[in-house]
N, C-alpha and C positions, 0 to 999 in steps of 0.2 A: 504493499499500500504505500502511496505517496506520502512523504515525511509532512509536507504542509497540510495533507487531509488529516493525519494523525494529530497535529497542533490544534486543528479546528474542532476536532471531535469533543474534547471537554466542554467547548462553548455550546455546541449544541445540545449536548446532554444537560447543560445548566439551563438553558432556555426552555428544554422540555419540562424539566422538574419544575421550575418557576411557573410555567403555564399551567400545568397540572394542579399544583399547589394553590395558586390563585384561584382557578376554577372551583376547587373543593372547598377552600374556605369562603370563598364568594357566595357559594350557594347557602351555606350556613349563615351568613351575616347579611341579612337582608336589610338592615338599617344603614349600611354603606353601599352607596352606589358609586362604581367606578366605570367611567366611559370607555369604550373600546380605544379611544385616541390616548387617554391616560395610560392606559394598560400597554399599548403599543410603545409609547415613549419610554415607560420604565423598562421594558424588554430590550428596547435598543439601547439605552442606557447602560444596562447590565452587560450586554453583548460588547459595546465599545470597551467598558473597563476591562473586561476578560480578555480582549484582543490586546488592548494596551499592555497588560501585564504579560500576556504570553509572549508578545514581541520583545518586550524589555527583559524578561528572564530568560526565555528561550531555553529552558532546562539545561543551565550550565553552558551553553553556547555563548559566543559574543554577542553584545547588543545589537539590534538592528533598527534602522531608522523607520518612522511610521512614512507612509506613502505620501500623506497629505504635507502640505507646508514646505515642499522644496523650492528654493528660489535660486537661479542662477545670476550671480552678480559679481562686482568687484567689491573689495574691501580697502577703502581709502584710509590711511593713517595720516593724521594731520600733524605729525612731528617733522621738523626741519622744513623743507621745500614741498613735503608731502609725497608719500609714497603708497603704491598699491601692493598689497600682500599678495605673493606668489608661492606655489609650491612646484618645485622643480622635479623631474623624473628621478633625479638622484636621492630625493628625500630632504633636501635642504630647503629651509623656508627663510624668506627675506622680503625685502621690499624693492620695489623699482618706481621711478618717477613716472615714466610713460608706461601703460599698460601693456603687456603681452599676451600671448595666448595662454601663459601660465598662471595669468592673475584671475582668469575665470573661474569662479568658485560656485559650488552648490552648497548652500547652508540649508541643513534639513533638521526638522523638530524631531527630538526623541522623547521629550515630555515637556510640559510647561517650564519655560525658562531654561530648557537645556537643549543644546543643539550640537550637531557634528558639522564639519566643513570638509569638503572633498574638492580637490583640483579637478576640473572638467578635463584638462588636456593630460595631465600627468596620471589621473586616476587614483591618487594617494589621499589617504585621510589625514588630517592634521591632528597630531597629538602633541601633549605637553609632558616632559618628563618632570621627575621629582626634583631634578637640579634647576628647573625653570627653563629649559630650552624646548622650542617647538621644533618638530620634525614630521616628515611625511612617510606614512607606511600603507601598504597594500591592505592589510586585515585591520577592521576596526576593533578597538578595545576600550575598556574603561578609561585608559588615558586620553582618549579622543573625545570624550564627553566633555563639553564646554558650557559652563554657565554663561548665559547671555544677559547682560544688564544694560538697559537704556538709561544713560547718565542725564542729569539735570540740563547739559549744554547740547542735547539731542544727538551725541555721539554713542557708540556702543562700545562696551568692554566685554572681553572674553576672558574668562578665567577657568582653570583646571577644576572640573567637579570633584575628582578623586584626590587632588591636591590643593585645598583650599588657600586662597591668597597668593597664588601663583598666576600671573597675567600674561596673555599674549601681548608682546611689545616689540617695537622697532627703534633703532637709534636714530640719531640726527642725520646719520649718513645711509639710512635705509637697510642696515645690518640687523640681524636678529639680536634681541637684547635679552638677558636673562629675566624671567618673569618673577623671581623671587627677590629681585631687587627694586621693584617698582611698585607703585601704588596705583589705584583705580583713577585717582585725580590727576595723574600726570598725563600730558598730552601724548606720550609714547604709547600708552594704552588705548588711545581713543581710535575708534574705527568708525568710518561712515559708509554703510552700504550703499553702492550705486549700481544703477543700472544704465547702460547705454544703448541706443538703437544700433 
């Protein structure tokens, strides 16, 4: 049997159990009237929660992105003369003033406030190590989970979810900067998502 079907099976069973229980209990409780629309919304919410948890846990496998919320964009850092983040095929991460094909990134939601970033051309996921350095890898892992925060100046900061307080940062020359030596209020950690035609 297909592995993806096996992952969906518990969700279907969960829906079946809730549907049967609701009808049995609903038949005994005549004082409470639940419309079919409310019942459908409740089941849909339970299904979404189950699927989110299944995708995030994956029974010991690496986390997987949710299909919705994927955006292709440039990430512009306002430090120095301004740099666009790029992920090269070698796995090195840095900034360049004039965007190249390696600057196009897909930012995808994992859960509320947590994203992953993947280079469109390189195909590598952006991760942050415990030493504060960003790098690109082929396989998505917990080190690739980034906390996305919209700051008061409307720029966005990205910090490691598994290593709190470590930020994605570029230097005044566009080089990668150690994320454990900077803070969220510094311009080197401020990125502006941009889409161009």
